[in-house]
C-alpha positions as CSV (number, residue, x, y, z in Angstrom):
1,X,18.4,-15.0,6.6
2,X,18.5,-12.0,9.0
3,X,18.3,-9.5,6.1
4,X,15.4,-11.4,4.6
5,X,13.6,-11.5,7.9
6,X,14.1,-7.8,8.4
7,X,12.8,-7.0,5.0
8,X,9.7,-9.2,5.6
9,X,9.1,-7.3,8.9
10,X,9.4,-4.0,7.1
11,X,6.7,-5.0,4.6
12,X,4.3,-6.2,7.3
13,X,1.8,-3.5,8.2
14,X,-0.3,-4.6,11.2
15,X,-4.0,-4.9,10.2
16,X,-3.3,-4.0,6.5
17,X,-3.7,-7.5,5.1
18,X,-7.4,-7.2,4.4
19,X,-6.7,-4.0,2.4
20,X,-4.0,-5.7,0.5
21,X,-6.3,-8.6,-0.4
22,X,-9.1,-6.2,-1.4
23,X,-6.8,-4.3,-3.9
24,X,-4.5,-7.1,-4.9
25,X,-5.9,-7.6,-8.3
26,X,-4.7,-4.1,-9.3
27,X,-1.3,-4.1,-7.7
28,X,1.7,-4.0,-9.9
29,X,4.2,-3.0,-7.2
30,X,4.2,-1.8,-3.5
31,X,6.6,0.4,-1.5
32,X,6.3,0.9,2.2
33,X,7.8,3.8,4.2
34,X,7.7,4.2,8.0
35,X,8.0,7.4,10.0
36,X,7.3,6.7,13.7
37,X,3.7,5.6,14.0
38,X,2.8,6.7,10.4
39,X,3.1,4.1,7.6
40,X,2.9,5.2,4.0
41,X,2.0,2.4,1.5
42,X,2.6,3.3,-2.1
43,X,0.7,1.1,-4.6
44,X,1.4,1.1,-8.3
45,X,-1.8,0.4,-10.1
46,X,-3.2,1.0,-13.6
47,X,-4.6,4.5,-13.8
48,X,-7.9,3.3,-15.2
49,X,-8.4,1.3,-12.0
50,X,-8.0,4.2,-9.6
51,X,-11.6,4.7,-8.7
52,X,-12.3,1.0,-8.2
53,X,-9.1,0.7,-6.2
54,X,-10.1,3.6,-4.0
55,X,-13.5,2.1,-3.3
56,X,-12.1,-1.3,-2.4
57,X,-9.3,0.1,-0.2
58,X,-11.7,2.4,1.7
59,X,-14.3,-0.3,2.2
60,X,-11.7,-2.9,3.4
61,X,-9.9,-0.4,5.7
62,X,-13.2,0.6,7.4
63,X,-14.1,-3.1,7.9
64,X,-10.7,-3.7,9.5
65,X,-11.0,-0.6,11.7
66,X,-8.1,1.2,10.0
67,X,-7.8,4.9,9.4
68,X,-6.4,5.4,5.9
69,X,-6.1,8.3,3.4
70,X,-6.1,7.3,-0.2
71,X,-4.5,9.8,-2.6
72,X,-3.6,9.9,-6.2
73,X,-3.2,9.0,-8.9
74,X,0.2,10.6,-9.0
75,X,3.3,10.0,-11.2
76,X,5.1,6.8,-10.0
77,X,8.0,8.6,-8.3
78,X,8.0,6.2,-5.4
79,X,8.9,3.4,-7.8
80,X,11.7,5.2,-9.7
81,X,15.4,4.5,-8.8
82,X,17.1,7.1,-6.7
83,X,19.6,9.2,-8.7
């Protein structure tokens, strides 16, 4: 139970729920990395959806008062197993 609770807390990014809902239709996978106050959220989406995803994420973040930077598309390195 403790491990599951810790994993759930790691996936919870304060205020990001609205962005997740706005882009959820395109999400195939998600990875989250934290470094101090900076949170990096990697979303695996279909390449053809990149522009619609970018518009939806930017709009939702602005409405939620979040500062985000949307980059990509890039190769899906964040979703590859470590060697």
